[in-house]
ZAKERO-910758 format. One line per field, with one value per atom (N, C-alpha, C): residue in three letters; atom name; x, y, z. Coordinates in steps of 0.05 Angstrom, whole numbers, plus 5000, padded with zeros to 4 digits. Layout:
rest [ALA / ...]
atom [CA / ...]
u [X / ...]
v [Y / ...]
w [Z / ...]
//
This chain:
rest [ASP / ASP / ASP / ASN / ASN / ASN / LEU / LEU / LEU / LYS / LYS / LYS / ARG / ARG / ARG / ILE / ILE / ILE / LEU / LEU / LEU / VAL / VAL / VAL / THR / THR / THR / GLY / GLY / GLY / ALA / ALA / ALA / ASN / ASN / ASN / THR / THR / THR / GLY / GLY / GLY / ILE / ILE / ILE / GLY / GLY / GLY / LEU / LEU / LEU / ALA / ALA / ALA / LEU / LEU / LEU / ALA / ALA / ALA / LYS / LYS / LYS / GLN / GLN / GLN / LEU / LEU / LEU / VAL / VAL / VAL / ALA / ALA / ALA / ASP / ASP / ASP / TYR / TYR / TYR / GLY / GLY / GLY / CYS / CYS / CYS / HIS / HIS / HIS / VAL / VAL / VAL / TYR / TYR / TYR / LEU / LEU / LEU / GLY / GLY / GLY / SER / SER / SER / ARG / ARG / ARG / ASN / ASN / ASN / ALA / ALA / ALA / GLU / GLU / GLU / ARG / ARG / ARG / GLY / GLY / GLY / SER / SER / SER / ARG / ARG / ARG / ALA / ALA / ALA / VAL / VAL / VAL / GLU / GLU / GLU / ASP / ASP / ASP / VAL / VAL / VAL / LYS / LYS / LYS / LYS / LYS / LYS / ASN / ASN / ASN / ALA / ALA / ALA / GLY / GLY / GLY / GLU / GLU / GLU / ASN / ASN / ASN / VAL / VAL / VAL / GLU / GLU / GLU / LEU / LEU / LEU / LEU / LEU / LEU / THR / THR / THR / ILE / ILE / ILE / VAL / VAL / VAL / SER / SER / SER / GLY / GLY / GLY / LEU / LEU / LEU / GLY / GLY / GLY / GLN / GLN / GLN / SER / SER / SER / ASN / ASN / ASN / MET / MET / MET / GLN / GLN / GLN / CYS / CYS / CYS / ASN / ASN / ASN / THR / THR / THR / PRO / PRO / PRO / TYR / TYR / TYR / SER / SER / SER / VAL / VAL / VAL / ARG / ARG / ARG]
atom [N / CA / C / N / CA / C / N / CA / C / N / CA / C / N / CA / C / N / CA / C / N / CA / C / N / CA / C / N / CA / C / N / CA / C / N / CA / C / N / CA / C / N / CA / C / N / CA / C / N / CA / C / N / CA / C / N / CA / C / N / CA / C / N / CA / C / N / CA / C / N / CA / C / N / CA / C / N / CA / C / N / CA / C / N / CA / C / N / CA / C / N / CA / C / N / CA / C / N / CA / C / N / CA / C / N / CA / C / N / CA / C / N / CA / C / N / CA / C / N / CA / C / N / CA / C / N / CA / C / N / CA / C / N / CA / C / N / CA / C / N / CA / C / N / CA / C / N / CA / C / N / CA / C / N / CA / C / N / CA / C / N / CA / C / N / CA / C / N / CA / C / N / CA / C / N / CA / C / N / CA / C / N / CA / C / N / CA / C / N / CA / C / N / CA / C / N / CA / C / N / CA / C / N / CA / C / N / CA / C / N / CA / C / N / CA / C / N / CA / C / N / CA / C / N / CA / C / N / CA / C / N / CA / C / N / CA / C / N / CA / C / N / CA / C / N / CA / C / N / CA / C / N / CA / C / N / CA / C / N / CA / C / N / CA / C / N / CA / C / N / CA / C / N / CA / C]
u [3151 / 3133 / 3148 / 3141 / 3154 / 3142 / 3121 / 3107 / 3128 / 3130 / 3147 / 3132 / 3148 / 3137 / 3153 / 3136 / 3147 / 3136 / 3151 / 3140 / 3138 / 3116 / 3110 / 3105 / 3121 / 3120 / 3101 / 3086 / 3068 / 3048 / 3038 / 3020 / 2992 / 2984 / 2957 / 2943 / 2960 / 2946 / 2964 / 2955 / 2970 / 2984 / 3009 / 3027 / 3031 / 3034 / 3044 / 3018 / 2993 / 2969 / 2967 / 2969 / 2965 / 2987 / 3013 / 3031 / 3024 / 3013 / 3006 / 2986 / 2963 / 2944 / 2953 / 2970 / 2983 / 3001 / 3018 / 3034 / 3016 / 2994 / 2976 / 2962 / 2951 / 2931 / 2946 / 2966 / 2981 / 3005 / 3018 / 3042 / 3040 / 3017 / 3014 / 3033 / 3042 / 3059 / 3042 / 3054 / 3046 / 3056 / 3039 / 3047 / 3045 / 3066 / 3064 / 3059 / 3036 / 3028 / 3037 / 3057 / 3068 / 3054 / 3046 / 3031 / 3039 / 3041 / 3051 / 3023 / 2999 / 2975 / 2958 / 2953 / 2941 / 2916 / 2897 / 2871 / 2871 / 2886 / 2885 / 2898 / 2917 / 2928 / 2909 / 2893 / 2869 / 2851 / 2844 / 2827 / 2838 / 2866 / 2878 / 2880 / 2887 / 2887 / 2860 / 2839 / 2809 / 2805 / 2817 / 2815 / 2829 / 2852 / 2868 / 2855 / 2847 / 2830 / 2806 / 2791 / 2768 / 2774 / 2795 / 2796 / 2821 / 2837 / 2859 / 2865 / 2859 / 2866 / 2870 / 2873 / 2877 / 2908 / 2925 / 2954 / 2964 / 2951 / 2962 / 2963 / 2980 / 2981 / 2987 / 2980 / 2984 / 3010 / 3030 / 3052 / 3053 / 3046 / 3047 / 3076 / 3085 / 3111 / 3113 / 3135 / 3139 / 3165 / 3162 / 3185 / 3194 / 3215 / 3222 / 3244 / 3257 / 3276 / 3304 / 3307 / 3330 / 3328 / 3345 / 3342 / 3344 / 3358 / 3359 / 3346 / 3327 / 3317 / 3288 / 3276 / 3250 / 3243 / 3219 / 3215 / 3184 / 3179 / 3152 / 3140 / 3111 / 3099 / 3096 / 3104 / 3102 / 3129 / 3142 / 3167 / 3162 / 3175 / 3173 / 3199 / 3201 / 3226 / 3225 / 3250 / 3249 / 3237 / 3220 / 3204 / 3216]
v [1980 / 1989 / 2005 / 2032 / 2052 / 2059 / 2038 / 2043 / 2039 / 2057 / 2056 / 2038 / 2016 / 1996 / 2003 / 2007 / 2014 / 1997 / 1988 / 1974 / 1993 / 1993 / 2010 / 1992 / 1991 / 1974 / 1989 / 1971 / 1985 / 2000 / 1993 / 2005 / 2000 / 1984 / 1977 / 1999 / 2018 / 2039 / 2065 / 2088 / 2112 / 2122 / 2131 / 2145 / 2124 / 2101 / 2082 / 2077 / 2077 / 2075 / 2101 / 2123 / 2147 / 2152 / 2141 / 2145 / 2128 / 2100 / 2084 / 2095 / 2107 / 2120 / 2144 / 2158 / 2180 / 2173 / 2151 / 2143 / 2131 / 2117 / 2108 / 2128 / 2145 / 2167 / 2190 / 2198 / 2225 / 2220 / 2198 / 2190 / 2168 / 2153 / 2133 / 2109 / 2105 / 2080 / 2058 / 2034 / 2007 / 2002 / 1998 / 1998 / 1968 / 1960 / 1932 / 1941 / 1934 / 1942 / 1922 / 1932 / 1910 / 1914 / 1889 / 1887 / 1862 / 1859 / 1838 / 1820 / 1834 / 1823 / 1818 / 1796 / 1791 / 1804 / 1800 / 1811 / 1841 / 1856 / 1881 / 1895 / 1878 / 1884 / 1885 / 1863 / 1863 / 1882 / 1890 / 1911 / 1938 / 1945 / 1967 / 1970 / 1944 / 1944 / 1950 / 1943 / 1948 / 1981 / 1992 / 2019 / 2034 / 2025 / 2040 / 2040 / 2014 / 2011 / 2029 / 2028 / 2045 / 2074 / 2084 / 2113 / 2124 / 2107 / 2118 / 2105 / 2078 / 2067 / 2037 / 2023 / 1994 / 1984 / 2000 / 1993 / 1985 / 1964 / 1961 / 1928 / 1917 / 1889 / 1885 / 1864 / 1860 / 1841 / 1849 / 1832 / 1830 / 1803 / 1798 / 1794 / 1810 / 1809 / 1795 / 1778 / 1758 / 1773 / 1782 / 1794 / 1777 / 1784 / 1768 / 1749 / 1753 / 1733 / 1745 / 1764 / 1776 / 1806 / 1822 / 1850 / 1862 / 1847 / 1860 / 1842 / 1822 / 1803 / 1808 / 1804 / 1802 / 1783 / 1773 / 1755 / 1759 / 1756 / 1759 / 1733 / 1732 / 1706 / 1697 / 1717 / 1710 / 1718 / 1703 / 1711 / 1727 / 1750 / 1770 / 1773 / 1779 / 1787 / 1812 / 1823 / 1852 / 1854 / 1872 / 1874 / 1898]
w [9243 / 9269 / 9286 / 9287 / 9301 / 9327 / 9332 / 9360 / 9384 / 9400 / 9426 / 9447 / 9457 / 9475 / 9500 / 9522 / 9548 / 9570 / 9588 / 9612 / 9637 / 9642 / 9670 / 9695 / 9713 / 9736 / 9757 / 9774 / 9795 / 9779 / 9759 / 9742 / 9748 / 9767 / 9772 / 9789 / 9801 / 9818 / 9815 / 9824 / 9829 / 9805 / 9810 / 9793 / 9769 / 9774 / 9752 / 9733 / 9743 / 9724 / 9710 / 9725 / 9711 / 9686 / 9692 / 9672 / 9649 / 9654 / 9632 / 9615 / 9628 / 9615 / 9596 / 9606 / 9592 / 9567 / 9570 / 9550 / 9528 / 9535 / 9512 / 9498 / 9515 / 9504 / 9489 / 9503 / 9494 / 9475 / 9478 / 9465 / 9444 / 9446 / 9426 / 9431 / 9455 / 9463 / 9466 / 9462 / 9472 / 9499 / 9521 / 9550 / 9558 / 9567 / 9583 / 9612 / 9622 / 9651 / 9668 / 9683 / 9704 / 9731 / 9741 / 9768 / 9777 / 9806 / 9820 / 9825 / 9824 / 9829 / 9801 / 9792 / 9765 / 9763 / 9786 / 9786 / 9784 / 9801 / 9801 / 9775 / 9763 / 9738 / 9717 / 9715 / 9698 / 9694 / 9720 / 9723 / 9713 / 9720 / 9710 / 9678 / 9667 / 9638 / 9627 / 9638 / 9625 / 9630 / 9651 / 9658 / 9637 / 9630 / 9610 / 9584 / 9575 / 9551 / 9545 / 9570 / 9571 / 9571 / 9582 / 9584 / 9569 / 9556 / 9543 / 9514 / 9511 / 9486 / 9489 / 9465 / 9467 / 9469 / 9467 / 9466 / 9493 / 9505 / 9535 / 9539 / 9551 / 9560 / 9589 / 9600 / 9628 / 9630 / 9646 / 9652 / 9684 / 9691 / 9720 / 9730 / 9749 / 9755 / 9782 / 9785 / 9807 / 9818 / 9843 / 9856 / 9879 / 9897 / 9919 / 9909 / 9890 / 9880 / 9886 / 9902 / 9907 / 9901 / 9910 / 9908 / 9880 / 9861 / 9836 / 9815 / 9824 / 9807 / 9803 / 9779 / 9774 / 9752 / 9753 / 9735 / 9721 / 9700 / 9689 / 9683 / 9685 / 9681 / 9652 / 9633 / 9607 / 9589 / 9576 / 9566 / 9542 / 9542 / 9520 / 9507 / 9482 / 9467 / 9462 / 9458 / 9448 / 9417 / 9416 / 9390 / 9374]
//
């Protein structure tokens, strides 16, 4: 599988959402859409699927664990 997999943080609005759409539509990447808010993230995933393609998944990100720490709600391994 040569599909590039990319995590875009802050992807539920603005530049992050635009980047996620472009990566899916124009570059054929699989995007992990990072969002701190699951509801807004889910809406963004549906927006990407509707307007760019199906290769997108939501990762709800938990921050506030310290300056350099982030935690995702779902464990992922490198594929």
